[in-house]
The first five atom37 places (N, CA, C, CB, O) and aatype in JSON, in Angstrom:
{
  "aatype": [12, 14, 11, 16, 5, 9, 19, 16, 3, 11, 0, 11, 14, 19, 0, 0, 18, 15, 16, 7, 17, 11, 19, 15, 7, 7, 15, 10, 9, 13, 10, 0, 7, 5, 19, 0, 9, 3, 14, 3, 7, 0, 13, 19, 7, 11, 7, 3, 9, 6, 0, 5, 16, 1, 5, 9, 13, 6, 2, 10, 11, 0, 0, 10, 6, 0, 7, 7, 0, 16, 10, 0, 3, 9, 19, 5, 10, 2, 12, 13, 12, 16, 3, 1, 6, 6, 13, 14, 0, 0, 12, 7, 19, 1, 11, 16, 13, 10, 13, 6, 14, 8, 14, 0, 15, 16, 10, 10, 13, 19, 15, 7, 10, 0, 2, 14, 3, 17, 11, 9, 6, 9, 3, 19, 19, 0, 13, 19, 6, 3, 2],
  "atom_mask": [
    [1, 1, 1, 1, 1],
    [1, 1, 1, 1, 1],
    [1, 1, 1, 1, 1],
    [1, 1, 1, 1, 1],
    [1, 1, 1, 1, 1],
    [1, 1, 1, 1, 1],
    [1, 1, 1, 1, 1],
    [1, 1, 1, 1, 1],
    [1, 1, 1, 1, 1],
    [1, 1, 1, 1, 1],
    [1, 1, 1, 1, 1],
    [1, 1, 1, 1, 1],
    [1, 1, 1, 1, 1],
    [1, 1, 1, 1, 1],
    [1, 1, 1, 1, 1],
    [1, 1, 1, 1, 1],
    [1, 1, 1, 1, 1],
    [1, 1, 1, 1, 1],
    [1, 1, 1, 1, 1],
    [1, 1, 1, 0, 1],
    [1, 1, 1, 1, 1],
    [1, 1, 1, 1, 1],
    [1, 1, 1, 1, 1],
    [1, 1, 1, 1, 1],
    [1, 1, 1, 0, 1],
    [1, 1, 1, 0, 1],
    [1, 1, 1, 1, 1],
    [1, 1, 1, 1, 1],
    [1, 1, 1, 1, 1],
    [1, 1, 1, 1, 1],
    [1, 1, 1, 1, 1],
    [1, 1, 1, 1, 1],
    [1, 1, 1, 0, 1],
    [1, 1, 1, 1, 1],
    [1, 1, 1, 1, 1],
    [1, 1, 1, 1, 1],
    [1, 1, 1, 1, 1],
    [1, 1, 1, 1, 1],
    [1, 1, 1, 1, 1],
    [1, 1, 1, 1, 1],
    [1, 1, 1, 0, 1],
    [1, 1, 1, 1, 1],
    [1, 1, 1, 1, 1],
    [1, 1, 1, 1, 1],
    [1, 1, 1, 0, 1],
    [1, 1, 1, 1, 1],
    [1, 1, 1, 0, 1],
    [1, 1, 1, 1, 1],
    [1, 1, 1, 1, 1],
    [1, 1, 1, 1, 1],
    [1, 1, 1, 1, 1],
    [1, 1, 1, 1, 1],
    [1, 1, 1, 1, 1],
    [1, 1, 1, 1, 1],
    [1, 1, 1, 1, 1],
    [1, 1, 1, 1, 1],
    [1, 1, 1, 1, 1],
    [1, 1, 1, 1, 1],
    [1, 1, 1, 1, 1],
    [1, 1, 1, 1, 1],
    [1, 1, 1, 1, 1],
    [1, 1, 1, 1, 1],
    [1, 1, 1, 1, 1],
    [1, 1, 1, 1, 1],
    [1, 1, 1, 1, 1],
    [1, 1, 1, 1, 1],
    [1, 1, 1, 0, 1],
    [1, 1, 1, 0, 1],
    [1, 1, 1, 1, 1],
    [1, 1, 1, 1, 1],
    [1, 1, 1, 1, 1],
    [1, 1, 1, 1, 1],
    [1, 1, 1, 1, 1],
    [1, 1, 1, 1, 1],
    [1, 1, 1, 1, 1],
    [1, 1, 1, 1, 1],
    [1, 1, 1, 1, 1],
    [1, 1, 1, 1, 1],
    [1, 1, 1, 1, 1],
    [1, 1, 1, 1, 1],
    [1, 1, 1, 1, 1],
    [1, 1, 1, 1, 1],
    [1, 1, 1, 1, 1],
    [1, 1, 1, 1, 1],
    [1, 1, 1, 1, 1],
    [1, 1, 1, 1, 1],
    [1, 1, 1, 1, 1],
    [1, 1, 1, 1, 1],
    [1, 1, 1, 1, 1],
    [1, 1, 1, 1, 1],
    [1, 1, 1, 1, 1],
    [1, 1, 1, 0, 1],
    [1, 1, 1, 1, 1],
    [1, 1, 1, 1, 1],
    [1, 1, 1, 1, 1],
    [1, 1, 1, 1, 1],
    [1, 1, 1, 1, 1],
    [1, 1, 1, 1, 1],
    [1, 1, 1, 1, 1],
    [1, 1, 1, 1, 1],
    [1, 1, 1, 1, 1],
    [1, 1, 1, 1, 1],
    [1, 1, 1, 1, 1],
    [1, 1, 1, 1, 1],
    [1, 1, 1, 1, 1],
    [1, 1, 1, 1, 1],
    [1, 1, 1, 1, 1],
    [1, 1, 1, 1, 1],
    [1, 1, 1, 1, 1],
    [1, 1, 1, 1, 1],
    [1, 1, 1, 1, 1],
    [1, 1, 1, 0, 1],
    [1, 1, 1, 1, 1],
    [1, 1, 1, 1, 1],
    [1, 1, 1, 1, 1],
    [1, 1, 1, 1, 1],
    [1, 1, 1, 1, 1],
    [1, 1, 1, 1, 1],
    [1, 1, 1, 1, 1],
    [1, 1, 1, 1, 1],
    [1, 1, 1, 1, 1],
    [1, 1, 1, 1, 1],
    [1, 1, 1, 1, 1],
    [1, 1, 1, 1, 1],
    [1, 1, 1, 1, 1],
    [1, 1, 1, 1, 1],
    [1, 1, 1, 1, 1],
    [1, 1, 1, 1, 1],
    [1, 1, 1, 1, 1],
    [1, 1, 1, 1, 1],
    [1, 1, 1, 1, 1]
  ],
  "atom_positions": [
    [[-18.65, 27.05, -27.44], [-17.62, 26.64, -26.5], [-16.43, 26.07, -27.28], [-18.17, 25.58, -25.48], [-16.6, 25.14, -28.06]],
    [[-15.24, 26.61, -27.09], [-14.07, 26.2, -27.88], [-13.58, 24.77, -27.62], [-12.96, 27.14, -27.62], [-12.96, 24.18, -28.5]],
    [[-13.84, 24.21, -26.43], [-13.35, 22.88, -26.09], [-14.51, 22.1, -25.47], [-12.12, 22.95, -25.11], [-14.99, 22.44, -24.39]],
    [[-14.95, 21.04, -26.15], [-16.09, 20.25, -25.69], [-15.7, 18.78, -25.62], [-17.3, 20.45, -26.63], [-15.2, 18.2, -26.58]],
    [[-15.92, 18.19, -24.46], [-15.65, 16.77, -24.27], [-16.69, 15.95, -25.03], [-15.63, 16.4, -22.76], [-17.89, 16.25, -24.96]],
    [[-16.24, 14.93, -25.74], [-17.15, 14.03, -26.45], [-17.54, 12.91, -25.5], [-16.49, 13.47, -27.76], [-16.69, 12.16, -25.01]],
    [[-18.85, 12.79, -25.25], [-19.38, 11.78, -24.34], [-20.51, 11.05, -25.04], [-19.86, 12.41, -22.99], [-21.42, 11.69, -25.59]],
    [[-20.47, 9.72, -25.04], [-21.53, 8.91, -25.62], [-21.66, 7.61, -24.84], [-21.27, 8.64, -27.11], [-20.66, 7.06, -24.38]],
    [[-22.87, 7.13, -24.7], [-23.1, 5.84, -24.04], [-22.64, 4.67, -24.9], [-24.57, 5.67, -23.69], [-22.53, 3.55, -24.42]],
    [[-22.37, 4.92, -26.17], [-22.0, 3.86, -27.1], [-20.5, 3.64, -27.2], [-22.54, 4.17, -28.46], [-20.06, 2.71, -27.87]],
    [[-19.7, 4.5, -26.54], [-18.24, 4.34, -26.55], [-17.67, 4.92, -25.25], [-17.6, 5.04, -27.8], [-16.99, 5.94, -25.27]],
    [[-17.97, 4.26, -24.14], [-17.55, 4.76, -22.84], [-16.1, 4.39, -22.55], [-18.46, 4.2, -21.74], [-15.67, 3.28, -22.86]],
    [[-15.34, 5.32, -21.95], [-13.98, 5.0, -21.52], [-13.98, 3.9, -20.46], [-13.28, 6.26, -20.99], [-14.9, 3.8, -19.65]],
    [[-12.93, 3.09, -20.47], [-12.81, 2.02, -19.49], [-11.8, 2.36, -18.39], [-12.41, 0.71, -20.17], [-11.54, 1.54, -17.51]],
    [[-11.24, 3.55, -18.45], [-10.24, 3.97, -17.46], [-10.25, 5.5, -17.4], [-8.8, 3.43, -17.81], [-11.23, 6.14, -17.79]],
    [[-9.16, 6.09, -16.91], [-9.06, 7.54, -16.73], [-8.66, 8.23, -18.02], [-8.06, 7.88, -15.62], [-7.54, 8.72, -18.16]],
    [[-9.58, 8.27, -18.97], [-9.39, 9.01, -20.21], [-10.76, 9.4, -20.75], [-8.6, 8.16, -21.26], [-11.78, 8.87, -20.33]],
    [[-10.76, 10.32, -21.69], [-12.0, 10.74, -22.36], [-12.08, 10.09, -23.72], [-12.07, 12.28, -22.49], [-11.05, 9.76, -24.32]],
    [[-13.29, 9.9, -24.21], [-13.47, 9.36, -25.55], [-12.85, 10.3, -26.58], [-14.97, 9.14, -25.86], [-12.22, 9.84, -27.53]],
    [[-13.02, 11.59, -26.4], [-12.45, 12.55, -27.33], [-12.81, 13.97, -26.96], [0.0, 0.0, 0.0], [-13.53, 14.22, -26.0]],
    [[-12.28, 14.91, -27.76], [-12.52, 16.34, -27.57], [-12.78, 16.98, -28.91], [-11.32, 17.02, -26.85], [-12.13, 16.63, -29.9]],
    [[-13.71, 17.9, -28.97], [-13.95, 18.74, -30.13], [-13.42, 20.12, -29.78], [-15.48, 18.78, -30.54], [-13.8, 20.69, -28.75]],
    [[-12.56, 20.68, -30.62], [-11.96, 21.97, -30.32], [-12.14, 22.92, -31.51], [-10.47, 21.82, -29.97], [-12.13, 22.49, -32.66]],
    [[-12.29, 24.2, -31.21], [-12.37, 25.23, -32.24], [-12.04, 26.57, -31.61], [-13.78, 25.26, -32.92], [-12.14, 26.73, -30.39]],
    [[-11.65, 27.53, -32.42], [-11.38, 28.87, -31.91], [-10.13, 28.97, -31.08], [0.0, 0.0, 0.0], [-10.07, 29.74, -30.12]],
    [[-9.12, 28.21, -31.45], [-7.88, 28.27, -30.68], [-6.72, 27.66, -31.46], [0.0, 0.0, 0.0], [-6.76, 27.55, -32.68]],
    [[-5.7, 27.28, -30.72], [-4.5, 26.71, -31.33], [-4.21, 25.35, -30.75], [-3.3, 27.64, -31.12], [-4.44, 25.1, -29.56]],
    [[-3.7, 24.47, -31.59], [-3.25, 23.16, -31.14], [-1.74, 23.2, -30.95], [-3.65, 22.06, -32.14], [-1.02, 23.82, -31.73]],
    [[-1.27, 22.53, -29.91], [0.16, 22.4, -29.64], [0.48, 20.91, -29.71], [0.55, 23.01, -28.23], [-0.11, 20.12, -28.98]],
    [[1.39, 20.54, -30.58], [1.81, 19.15, -30.74], [3.2, 19.0, -30.13], [1.8, 18.72, -32.24], [4.15, 19.64, -30.59]],
    [[3.32, 18.16, -29.12], [4.63, 17.92, -28.52], [5.18, 16.58, -28.98], [4.55, 17.96, -26.98], [4.45, 15.59, -29.08]],
    [[6.46, 16.57, -29.27], [7.15, 15.33, -29.61], [7.17, 14.42, -28.39], [8.6, 15.61, -30.11], [6.98, 14.87, -27.26]],
    [[7.41, 13.15, -28.62], [7.5, 12.21, -27.52], [8.56, 12.65, -26.52], [0.0, 0.0, 0.0], [9.68, 12.99, -26.89]],
    [[8.18, 12.63, -25.25], [9.08, 13.02, -24.18], [9.56, 11.77, -23.45], [8.39, 14.02, -23.2], [8.8, 10.82, -23.24]],
    [[10.83, 11.79, -23.08], [11.43, 10.71, -22.31], [12.05, 11.31, -21.06], [12.49, 9.93, -23.15], [12.03, 12.52, -20.87]],
    [[12.59, 10.47, -20.21], [13.08, 10.88, -18.89], [14.47, 11.5, -18.97], [13.1, 9.69, -17.94], [15.44, 10.95, -18.46]],
    [[14.55, 12.65, -19.6], [15.79, 13.42, -19.7], [15.57, 14.74, -18.96], [16.23, 13.66, -21.21], [14.61, 15.45, -19.25]],
    [[16.45, 15.07, -18.0], [16.26, 16.29, -17.22], [16.78, 17.5, -17.99], [16.98, 16.17, -15.87], [17.36, 17.35, -19.07]],
    [[16.59, 18.72, -17.46], [17.01, 19.94, -18.18], [18.51, 20.0, -18.49], [16.63, 21.15, -17.38], [18.93, 20.73, -19.39]],
    [[19.32, 19.24, -17.75], [20.76, 19.21, -18.01], [21.15, 18.14, -19.04], [21.52, 18.97, -16.71], [22.33, 17.99, -19.36]],
    [[20.16, 17.41, -19.55], [20.42, 16.38, -20.55], [20.74, 15.02, -19.96], [0.0, 0.0, 0.0], [21.13, 14.1, -20.7]],
    [[20.59, 14.86, -18.66], [20.89, 13.59, -18.0], [19.65, 12.7, -17.97], [21.42, 13.83, -16.57], [18.54, 13.17, -17.77]],
    [[19.87, 11.41, -18.16], [18.8, 10.44, -18.07], [18.42, 10.26, -16.61], [19.21, 9.08, -18.71], [19.29, 10.17, -15.74]],
    [[17.12, 10.2, -16.33], [16.59, 10.08, -14.97], [15.88, 8.74, -14.81], [15.63, 11.25, -14.65], [15.07, 8.37, -15.66]],
    [[16.17, 8.02, -13.75], [15.37, 6.86, -13.36], [15.7, 5.56, -14.05], [0.0, 0.0, 0.0], [14.79, 4.82, -14.43]],
    [[16.97, 5.25, -14.23], [17.31, 3.96, -14.84], [16.67, 2.83, -14.02], [18.86, 3.77, -14.94], [16.93, 2.7, -12.82]],
    [[15.85, 2.03, -14.68], [15.19, 0.91, -14.03], [14.0, 1.29, -13.16], [0.0, 0.0, 0.0], [13.42, 0.43, -12.5]],
    [[13.62, 2.57, -13.14], [12.57, 3.06, -12.23], [11.45, 3.73, -13.04], [13.16, 4.06, -11.19], [11.58, 4.89, -13.44]],
    [[10.37, 3.0, -13.28], [9.28, 3.53, -14.11], [8.64, 4.76, -13.49], [8.23, 2.47, -14.32], [8.25, 5.68, -14.22]],
    [[8.53, 4.81, -12.17], [7.91, 5.98, -11.54], [8.76, 7.23, -11.72], [7.69, 5.72, -10.05], [8.23, 8.29, -12.04]],
    [[10.06, 7.12, -11.53], [10.95, 8.27, -11.72], [10.95, 8.72, -13.18], [12.39, 7.92, -11.29], [10.93, 9.92, -13.46]],
    [[10.95, 7.77, -14.1], [10.92, 8.14, -15.52], [9.61, 8.84, -15.87], [11.11, 6.89, -16.41], [9.61, 9.86, -16.56]],
    [[8.5, 8.3, -15.4], [7.2, 8.89, -15.71], [7.08, 10.29, -15.12], [6.07, 8.0, -15.18], [6.58, 11.2, -15.77]],
    [[7.55, 10.45, -13.89], [7.52, 11.77, -13.23], [8.33, 12.78, -14.03], [8.06, 11.67, -11.78], [7.87, 13.91, -14.25]],
    [[9.53, 12.4, -14.48], [10.37, 13.32, -15.26], [9.69, 13.68, -16.58], [11.75, 12.7, -15.52], [9.76, 14.82, -17.03]],
    [[9.06, 12.7, -17.21], [8.37, 12.96, -18.46], [7.26, 13.99, -18.26], [7.78, 11.66, -19.04], [7.12, 14.92, -19.06]],
    [[6.47, 13.84, -17.19], [5.41, 14.82, -16.97], [5.96, 16.2, -16.62], [4.49, 14.33, -15.85], [5.35, 17.21, -16.97]],
    [[7.09, 16.26, -15.95], [7.74, 17.56, -15.72], [8.18, 18.17, -17.05], [8.96, 17.41, -14.76], [8.04, 19.37, -17.25]],
    [[8.7, 17.34, -17.95], [9.1, 17.83, -19.27], [7.9, 18.31, -20.08], [9.83, 16.72, -20.05], [7.95, 19.36, -20.72]],
    [[6.81, 17.53, -20.03], [5.59, 17.95, -20.73], [5.08, 19.27, -20.18], [4.5, 16.87, -20.6], [4.71, 20.17, -20.94]],
    [[5.08, 19.39, -18.87], [4.61, 20.63, -18.22], [5.44, 21.83, -18.69], [4.69, 20.5, -16.68], [4.89, 22.87, -19.03]],
    [[6.76, 21.67, -18.7], [7.64, 22.77, -19.1], [7.45, 23.14, -20.57], [9.1, 22.39, -18.85], [7.4, 24.32, -20.92]],
    [[7.34, 22.14, -21.43], [7.16, 22.41, -22.86], [5.82, 23.07, -23.13], [7.28, 21.11, -23.67], [5.73, 23.99, -23.94]],
    [[4.78, 22.6, -22.46], [3.47, 23.22, -22.63], [3.47, 24.66, -22.15], [2.4, 22.42, -21.89], [2.9, 25.54, -22.81]],
    [[4.09, 24.91, -21.01], [4.18, 26.29, -20.5], [4.91, 27.18, -21.49], [4.89, 26.31, -19.13], [4.53, 28.34, -21.67]],
    [[5.95, 26.66, -22.13], [6.68, 27.45, -23.13], [5.78, 27.8, -24.32], [7.92, 26.67, -23.62], [6.01, 28.8, -25.01]],
    [[4.76, 26.95, -24.56], [3.82, 27.21, -25.64], [2.55, 27.91, -25.2], [0.0, 0.0, 0.0], [1.61, 28.06, -25.98]],
    [[2.5, 28.35, -23.93], [1.34, 29.07, -23.43], [0.21, 28.18, -22.97], [0.0, 0.0, 0.0], [-0.95, 28.61, -22.96]],
    [[0.52, 26.94, -22.6], [-0.51, 25.99, -22.18], [-0.12, 25.35, -20.84], [-0.71, 24.89, -23.26], [0.96, 25.6, -20.31]],
    [[-1.02, 24.53, -20.32], [-0.77, 23.78, -19.09], [-1.13, 22.32, -19.33], [-1.59, 24.37, -17.89], [-1.67, 21.96, -20.38]],
    [[-0.84, 21.48, -18.36], [-1.22, 20.08, -18.46], [-2.73, 19.92, -18.6], [-0.73, 19.31, -17.23], [-3.2, 18.97, -19.23]],
    [[-3.5, 20.84, -18.03], [-4.97, 20.78, -18.13], [-5.46, 21.03, -19.56], [-5.59, 21.8, -17.2], [-6.62, 20.74, -19.86]],
    [[-4.61, 21.55, -20.43], [-4.98, 21.82, -21.82], [-4.75, 20.64, -22.75], [-4.2, 23.01, -22.32], [-5.07, 20.72, -23.94]],
    [[-4.21, 19.53, -22.23], [-3.97, 18.34, -23.06], [-5.3, 17.74, -23.49], [-3.11, 17.29, -22.29], [-6.17, 17.48, -22.66]],
    [[-5.44, 17.53, -24.79], [-6.65, 16.88, -25.31], [-6.37, 15.47, -25.83], [-7.26, 17.73, -26.42], [-7.3, 14.68, -25.97]],
    [[-5.11, 15.15, -26.12], [-4.73, 13.81, -26.59], [-3.39, 13.45, -25.98], [-4.66, 13.75, -28.15], [-2.45, 14.25, -26.02]],
    [[-3.3, 12.25, -25.41], [-2.06, 11.77, -24.81], [-1.82, 10.35, -25.29], [-2.13, 11.83, -23.25], [-2.72, 9.51, -25.24]],
    [[-0.61, 10.08, -25.75], [-0.22, 8.75, -26.2], [0.95, 8.27, -25.36], [0.15, 8.74, -27.72], [1.99, 8.93, -25.29]],
    [[0.78, 7.12, -24.73], [1.84, 6.52, -23.9], [2.37, 5.27, -24.61], [1.3, 6.16, -22.47], [1.61, 4.44, -25.11]],
    [[3.69, 5.17, -24.64], [4.38, 4.01, -25.2], [5.21, 3.41, -24.07], [5.28, 4.4, -26.45], [6.09, 4.08, -23.53]],
    [[4.94, 2.17, -23.72], [5.64, 1.52, -22.61], [6.25, 0.2, -23.08], [4.69, 1.28, -21.42], [5.74, -0.43, -24.01]],
    [[7.33, -0.21, -22.43], [8.0, -1.44, -22.81], [7.65, -2.62, -21.91], [9.49, -1.24, -22.79], [7.98, -3.76, -22.24]],
    [[6.98, -2.38, -20.78], [6.68, -3.46, -19.84], [5.26, -3.34, -19.3], [7.7, -3.46, -18.68], [4.96, -2.42, -18.53]],
    [[4.41, -4.25, -19.68], [3.0, -4.25, -19.26], [2.87, -4.3, -17.74], [2.26, -5.44, -19.89], [1.94, -3.72, -17.18]],
    [[3.79, -4.97, -17.06], [3.74, -5.1, -15.6], [3.9, -3.76, -14.89], [4.81, -6.07, -15.13], [3.47, -3.61, -13.75]],
    [[4.52, -2.79, -15.55], [4.78, -1.49, -14.92], [3.68, -0.47, -15.17], [6.09, -0.94, -15.43], [3.77, 0.67, -14.71]],
    [[2.64, -0.87, -15.88], [1.54, 0.03, -16.18], [0.9, 0.63, -14.92], [0.5, -0.7, -16.97], [0.7, 1.84, -14.89]],
    [[0.57, -0.15, -13.89], [-0.05, 0.45, -12.7], [0.82, 1.53, -12.05], [-0.36, -0.63, -11.68], [0.3, 2.56, -11.6]],
    [[2.12, 1.32, -11.98], [3.01, 2.32, -11.38], [3.05, 3.59, -12.21], [4.44, 1.75, -11.23], [3.03, 4.69, -11.66]],
    [[3.11, 3.46, -13.53], [3.12, 4.63, -14.4], [1.8, 5.4, -14.28], [3.37, 4.22, -15.87], [1.79, 6.63, -14.26]],
    [[0.7, 4.67, -14.21], [-0.61, 5.33, -14.07], [-0.73, 6.02, -12.71], [-1.75, 4.31, -14.24], [-1.39, 7.06, -12.61]],
    [[-0.11, 5.47, -11.68], [-0.12, 6.13, -10.38], [0.52, 7.5, -10.45], [0.0, 0.0, 0.0], [0.02, 8.46, -9.86]],
    [[1.63, 7.6, -11.17], [2.29, 8.9, -11.34], [1.44, 9.8, -12.23], [3.71, 8.72, -11.95], [1.26, 10.98, -11.92]],
    [[0.92, 9.26, -13.31], [0.08, 10.05, -14.23], [-1.07, 10.7, -13.47], [-0.47, 9.16, -15.38], [-1.42, 11.86, -13.74]],
    [[-1.67, 9.98, -12.54], [-2.81, 10.5, -11.79], [-2.45, 11.67, -10.89], [-3.42, 9.4, -10.95], [-3.33, 12.4, -10.45]],
    [[-1.17, 11.87, -10.62], [-0.76, 13.03, -9.81], [-0.58, 14.28, -10.68], [0.55, 12.72, -9.07], [-0.44, 15.38, -10.15]],
    [[-0.59, 14.11, -12.0], [-0.41, 15.24, -12.92], [-1.67, 15.59, -13.71], [0.71, 14.93, -13.88], [-1.86, 16.75, -14.07]],
    [[-2.51, 14.62, -13.99], [-3.68, 14.83, -14.83], [-4.96, 14.58, -14.04], [-3.64, 13.93, -16.07], [-5.04, 13.63, -13.26]],
    [[-5.95, 15.44, -14.25], [-7.2, 15.35, -13.51], [-8.37, 15.43, -14.48], [-7.28, 16.47, -12.46], [-8.2, 15.75, -15.65]],
    [[-9.56, 15.13, -13.98], [-10.77, 15.2, -14.81], [-11.04, 16.63, -15.24], [-11.98, 14.63, -14.06], [-10.79, 17.56, -14.47]],
    [[-11.54, 16.83, -16.42], [-11.81, 15.8, -17.43], [-10.51, 15.37, -18.09], [-12.82, 16.33, -18.49], [-9.69, 16.21, -18.47]],
    [[-10.32, 14.08, -18.23], [-9.07, 13.53, -18.75], [-8.95, 13.72, -20.26], [-8.97, 12.05, -18.39], [-9.96, 13.85, -20.96]],
    [[-7.72, 13.73, -20.76], [-7.54, 13.78, -22.21], [-7.95, 12.46, -22.86], [-6.08, 14.12, -22.57], [-8.01, 11.43, -22.2]],
    [[-8.23, 12.51, -24.15], [-8.32, 11.28, -24.92], [-6.94, 10.63, -24.84], [-8.78, 11.53, -26.43], [-5.94, 11.34, -24.79]],
    [[-6.88, 9.31, -24.82], [-5.59, 8.68, -24.56], [-5.47, 7.34, -25.25], [-5.39, 8.5, -23.07], [-6.45, 6.61, -25.43]],
    [[-4.24, 7.03, -25.65], [-3.91, 5.73, -26.22], [-2.68, 5.2, -25.49], [-3.66, 5.82, -27.78], [-1.74, 5.95, -25.21]],
    [[-2.7, 3.91, -25.19], [-1.56, 3.24, -24.55], [-1.12, 2.1, -25.44], [-1.93, 2.72, -23.12], [-1.92, 1.25, -25.82]],
    [[0.16, 2.09, -25.76], [0.73, 1.02, -26.57], [1.89, 0.39, -25.82], [1.19, 1.54, -27.95], [2.71, 1.09, -25.22]],
    [[1.96, -0.94, -25.85], [3.13, -1.64, -25.33], [3.99, -2.01, -26.53], [2.73, -2.91, -24.49], [3.53, -2.64, -27.48]],
    [[5.25, -1.6, -26.46], [6.17, -1.76, -27.58], [7.36, -2.6, -27.15], [6.63, -0.39, -28.1], [7.64, -2.74, -25.96]],
    [[8.06, -3.17, -28.12], [9.2, -4.03, -27.79], [10.42, -3.23, -27.36], [9.56, -4.89, -28.98], [11.33, -3.78, -26.74]],
    [[10.45, -1.95, -27.66], [11.59, -1.13, -27.24], [11.41, 0.3, -27.71], [0.0, 0.0, 0.0], [10.63, 0.59, -28.61]],
    [[12.17, 1.19, -27.07], [12.22, 2.6, -27.45], [13.62, 2.9, -27.97], [11.85, 3.53, -26.25], [14.45, 2.0, -28.03]],
    [[13.89, 4.14, -28.34], [15.17, 4.49, -28.98], [16.38, 4.17, -28.11], [15.18, 5.97, -29.32], [17.44, 3.8, -28.63]],
    [[16.25, 4.29, -26.8], [17.31, 3.94, -25.86], [16.81, 2.74, -25.06], [17.71, 5.16, -24.92], [15.7, 2.8, -24.53]],
    [[17.58, 1.67, -24.95], [17.08, 0.48, -24.24], [16.79, 0.71, -22.76], [18.07, -0.62, -24.37], [16.08, -0.1, -22.15]],
    [[17.3, 1.78, -22.16], [17.01, 2.08, -20.76], [15.68, 2.82, -20.58], [18.13, 2.91, -20.17], [15.16, 2.89, -19.47]],
    [[15.14, 3.37, -21.66], [13.87, 4.08, -21.57], [12.74, 3.07, -21.47], [13.67, 5.01, -22.79], [12.63, 2.16, -22.29]],
    [[11.9, 3.24, -20.46], [10.78, 2.34, -20.23], [9.46, 2.93, -20.73], [10.67, 2.02, -18.77], [8.49, 2.2, -20.92]],
    [[9.44, 4.26, -20.94], [8.2, 4.93, -21.3], [8.5, 6.19, -22.1], [7.4, 5.28, -20.03], [9.51, 6.87, -21.88]],
    [[7.61, 6.5, -23.03], [7.67, 7.74, -23.8], [6.23, 8.23, -23.95], [8.37, 7.53, -25.22], [5.31, 7.43, -24.15]],
    [[6.05, 9.54, -23.83], [4.7, 10.1, -23.92], [4.71, 11.3, -24.85], [4.18, 10.51, -22.52], [5.58, 12.17, -24.75]],
    [[3.73, 11.34, -25.77], [3.54, 12.55, -26.58], [2.12, 13.05, -26.36], [3.81, 12.26, -28.09], [1.22, 12.28, -26.01]],
    [[1.92, 14.35, -26.57], [0.62, 14.95, -26.33], [0.27, 15.99, -27.39], [0.58, 15.59, -24.95], [1.13, 16.51, -28.09]],
    [[-1.03, 16.26, -27.47], [-1.58, 17.39, -28.21], [-2.37, 18.19, -27.19], [-2.48, 16.93, -29.45], [-3.18, 17.64, -26.44]],
    [[-2.14, 19.49, -27.17], [-2.88, 20.39, -26.26], [-3.62, 21.43, -27.09], [-1.92, 21.09, -25.24], [-3.29, 21.68, -28.24]],
    [[-4.63, 22.01, -26.47], [-5.45, 23.05, -27.13], [-5.54, 24.26, -26.22], [-6.87, 22.51, -27.47], [-5.85, 24.14, -25.03]],
    [[-5.27, 25.42, -26.78], [-5.45, 26.68, -26.04], [-6.37, 27.58, -26.84], [-4.08, 27.38, -25.77], [-6.26, 27.69, -28.06]],
    [[-7.27, 28.23, -26.12], [-8.23, 29.13, -26.77], [-7.52, 30.39, -27.24], [-9.38, 29.5, -25.81], [-6.54, 30.84, -26.64]],
    [[-8.03, 30.96, -28.34], [-7.54, 32.25, -28.8], [-7.95, 33.32, -27.81], [-8.08, 32.58, -30.22], [-9.03, 33.27, -27.23]],
    [[-7.09, 34.29, -27.61], [-7.41, 35.38, -26.68], [-8.2, 36.46, -27.36], [-6.16, 35.96, -26.07], [-8.56, 37.46, -26.72]]
  ]
}
């Protein structure tokens, strides 16, 4: 099987993520960190974590499709956020885009991103099987 979820009783996830994935017989797609910039280059959602998160997932979806993958092919997701209080709202949006089995995931709270209006940035690794 080219993509196998890693499950162990000794390292259980505490939220909507997987401990890890073992992949073989395919290709990995590495996406750079995505921020809330629409296809026209305009910033989306100033002061609105939900709008920013939604735009980021739309960007991830489009970039993955360009690489022959879908959101369901994500095996690793890293979220960088500037405000711990906004985590539940961002996760609410994330749950509308990602479903079980969830990717392995890391969440970091940082003091700032490249633009002070950006509240969140997400990068991913996806896996697609060879045809």
